N, C-alpha and C positions, 0 to 999 in steps of 0.2 A: 565542539565535542560535548556530548551529553554528560551531565552530572548524574551520579548513581545514588539511588535511594533504596535502602533495604528495609523492609518492614517485617520484623519478627512477630509471630503471633502465638501466644500460649493459649490454646483453645480448650475449653471444657464445655460440658452440656449446659452449664449455667451462665457462663460468661466467656468473653474473649479479652485477653490483655494484649495490647498492641504497643510495639516499640519501634519507632522510626529512627534510622541511623544513616548518616552519610559517611562512608569510609574516606579518610583523608590520609594519603601516603605521607609518611614522615611527620605526622602531627597527630594530635588526639582526635579520635572520631567525634563527629558532631551528632549528638542525640537530640532530636527535636521534640519528641513526645513519648510518653509512656503512660497510656491511659487504658481504662477498662470500660468495655461496652457490653451491651446485652448480646446474646448469641444470635446475630442476624447478619448475613453477609452484606446487606445494604448499609449497615453501620460502618463496615470496613471501607466501603466505597465512599461514604460520607467523610470518614476520617482522612482518606486520601485527598478528597476535594478540598477539605479545610487546610491540609498541609500545603497544597498547591497555592492557595490564596496567601497563606502565611509566608511562604518562601518567595512569593512574587511570580507573576505570570511570565516575566521575561526570562526566567531560568527554565531550561529544558531538562527534565529529569527522566532517567531510565529507572522506572519503579518496578520492584519485584517483591512479592509477598512470599512467606513460607511458614509452614507449621509442622510440628512433629507428628508422625503417624500415630494414630490413636483411635479414640472412640468415634470420631466423625467420619472415618473412612475417606472416601473420595468426594463426598457431597460438597464440602466447602470449596475444594479445588474446582469442581465442575461449575459451581455457581460463579466463582470469581472469573474463571477463564471465559465463561459464557458472557460475562459483563465486560470482557476486554482487559481484564487485569492479569498480568503475568503472575503465576503462582507455582510453587513447588512444594512437594511433601518431603520432609527430611526423614531418612531412616534413623531411628534412635540409636542403634548400635554403632553407627558410623560417625556420630556427631562428636566434635571436640568438646570436652568438658573442662571446667575449672578444677585443678587438682586441690584436694584438701578443702573443698567447699563445705562449710558447716551451716550455712543459711540458705534455705531454698524458699523462694517466693515466686508467684506468678510473674511479677515484674522482672525479677532476675532471669527467669526462664525465657521470657520474651526478648530480653536484651541479649542473652546467650544465642538464641536462634538468629537474631539480627546479625550478630558477629559471625556466626557460621555462614550465613548467606553472603556476608561481605568478603570473607577471606577463603571461601571454599572448603570449610572444615566439615564436610558432610558428603553423603551420597544420596541422590534423590531416589524416592520410591518409584518403581515402575508403575505407570498408570495403565490399567487394562482397558480394552474396549468395553463398551456397554454390553455387548453380547457375551464376552468372556466373563464379565463381572456378574451378570445375571445367572449364567450357568454355575459359576462358583457358589453363589448364594443358594442355589437349588441343591447342589451337592452337599453343602454344609448343613442345610436343613435336613437332608436325608440322614446324615451322620448323627445329628442331634437325636433323631428318632431311634437310631440304632443304639445310642447310649441309653435312651429311655427303656428300650426293650431289654438291654442287659441288666438294668436296674430292676425291672420287673421279675426277670428270671432269678436274680439274687433274692428278692423278697419272697418269691414262692418257695425257693429252696430252704430259706431260713424258717419260714412258716412251718413247713413240713418237719424240719429238724426239731423245732421247739416242741412239737407234739408227737415225737417219737417215730416218724416215718422217714425212711431213707431208701432211695432207689439205687440198687447196686449196678444196674446196667448203664448204657450210654444215655445221657440225659438229653432231653429235648428232641427225642425221636418220636415216631408214631406210637411205639410201645410205651414210652415214658408218659406221653399225653394220656393214653388209655388208663395207665396206672393211676395218674393223678385224678382222673374223672371217676374212678371206681372207689376212691377212698371213702370210707364211711366215718363221718364226723358228726359231732353234735350240731344241732341246727344252726347256731350262730357261727360256729367254726366253718361249717359248710358254706354258709352265705359269704363269709370272708374269702374262702378259697375260690368260690365261683366268680367273685368280683375280680380277683387277681387273674384268673384264667381268661375272663372276658377282656381285660386290659391287654393281656399277652396276645390273644388272637387278633385284637384290633390293631395293635402295633405291628404284628407280623404281616397282616393284610396291607397296611399302609406301606411298609418297606417293600413288599413285593410290587406294589403299584409304582412306587418311586423308582425302583430298579428297572422296571419296564420302560418308564419314561426316560431314564438315563440312557438306555440302549437306543431309544429313538433319537435323542440329542446327539449321541456319539456317531450315529449314521449320517448326520448332516455333512454336506460337502466340505465345510471348513475344518471338520474334525476327523472324518472317517479314516483317511489315510494315516494320519498320525496315531490314532488309537490302534489301528491295525498293526502298525510297526511296534509300538510299545507292548502290545499283547504278545509279542514273540518272546518276551522275557518271562522267566518263571516268577510267579508271585504277583504279576501285574495283569489285572483284568480290566474290564471296561471302566469301572468306577475310578480305580486308581489312575489309569491312563488319562482319562478325561480331566481329573483333578490336576494332574501334573501339567497338562497342556494349558488349561485356562488360568491357573494360578501363577504359572511361570511366565506365560505370554511369549515373549521373544527370547528364545534360548541363545541366540547369537550375541546377546549383550554380555554373555559370560565368555571370557577368553579361552578358558580351559574347563575340563570337567571338574577338576579339584576346586576351581573357583565357584562352580555351581554347588558343589557339596558344602563348601564353606558358607554360601548364601543360605543353605538350609540348616546350618548349625551342626552339621555332621563332622566337621573338621575337629581334630583334637586340639585342646588348648595347651599352653606352655607357660610356665612361670620360672624362668631361668635367670641367674645372675652370676657373672664371672664364670668360674669353672663348674658351678653347681647347676645341673640340669634337672628340672622338675616337670615331668609330663603330667598333664591334667586330662580330665574326661573331655567329651565333646563340648563345644561352646554353647550349644542350644540357642544360638542367635538366629535371627531370621524367621522363616516361615515354619512355625511349629506344626501346622496341620500337615504339610507335605512331608515333614520329617517323620511324623508318626506313621503316615501311609507307607513310606519307604521302609521303615523299620518293620512294619507288619508284613510288607512284601518280602523283606529279607528273611523273616521267620519262615515263610513258605518255601523259600529257596533252600534253607538249611535242613532239608529233609530229603530222604531218598538217595539213590545211588548216583554217583557222578556220571554224567552223560545220558542218564535215563530221560526219556521224553514220554510224558503221559499222553493219553488219547486227547484230552482236553487241550493240551499245549499244541499238539499237532494240528488240531482244528483251528486254533487261533493263528497259527503261522501260515495257514493256507492263504494264497492270494498275494503273498509278499514275494519280493524278488529273492533270488538265490543268495545275493550278497547280504541282504538284510537278515535272512534266516541264519546264514553262516556266522554273522557277527553276533547274533543273539545266542546261538548255540555255544560259541566260544566263551561268551560272557557267562552263560549259565554254568558251564563246566568249571570255569575259573573261580566263580563265586562259591560254588559248592566245595571245591578243592580248598579254597582259602578257609572256609568255615571249619572243615575237618582238621586242617593243619593247625589252626589256632587252638582247637579243643585238645588236640594231642599234646600241644605245648603248655597245657595247663590253664589256658584262658577260660574265664567264666563264660557261660553261654550268652548272657546278655551283652558282654563285651564283644564276643565274636560276631553276634548277629548285627550289632551296631557297626562294626567294621565292614561287614558285608554290605550293609545299607549305604555306607559312604561310597564304596566302590560301585554299587549299583547306580547311585546318582551320577557317577562319572560316565557309566555306560549309557544311561538315559540321555545325558547331554550329547554324547557321541551320536546316538541314533537320531536325535532331533536336529542336529546340525550337519548330518551327513558325513561325519568324521568316522566312518565305519571301517576304514581300511587300516587303522592304526590301533589295534587292540591293546598294545602295550602301553599306550598313552594314558589309559585309565588308571 
């Protein structure tokens, strides 16, 4: 029978701290080494080889490495697995931690990761395919440019306000842009505004180009059908649908829709003891990017009449089966009804929108796992 050796790795951009442990049932765990090396996966392989020599070649070990999800992404995992070393990435929110810990060091963290590996005190991070990961990076790059555009809009608005100019109509329309370009300012002020407007137009053109490319990616065979299905929901268009697909990966790894919602941090927290029950806000654990996209999608749902279908939504639903459209229509009506019901009962808008986002996540899970016949399960 193979002996088991777990290597916990506390990884940073500047160094890796490695702790090797052999779990022993009914006795104290054997810790063989706790060393710090430069950030190169080859040093980990060298560390393993040195351990093998130290422990003797006669012993056969089942070796597994692990590190906490963080700045390195999947790069170290890919490097080690390519070299034939078994590796896992630990989800930070699922790891068992020491209660009342007052001292935190890299060595202690590496030892804690080794303990989690030894006794199963964690959930592994899902490893996406290279294709999904590359699409995810492209989508997030587009979102970064969108944030930059929002910042430029704020800067232009504040610049105009500081100098006594305020536009009363709808901002960032053609009429608003004409108004901005017709402002008569002193030469240096005018040059400043022109530079702001040039940056705005440059970012706008980039985002239009990115969105066109995203439409091309979404039409690829591996994504087209799934994107079309998710587009049947109110508030979910190509960008959001594709992000949900590539960042979630395999939806079937979640047993139920509420488990998926919890993975996104949309589940409510609780801090109760004895007879005292204290409900908290959402946990905000897991994938914050998808959580934001679903909350934004929910904001789009929480407008308009219950049961109303816009022309754009009808176009997105074309080409889907009757069962898929019926499931989405029931979900859309139920989510809007839930929002208005919560508002009538005095809930704040943000709370109601977040509650809708949680339930929308359940419906998304149902759509992606073909559990579309049990609408009540969401």
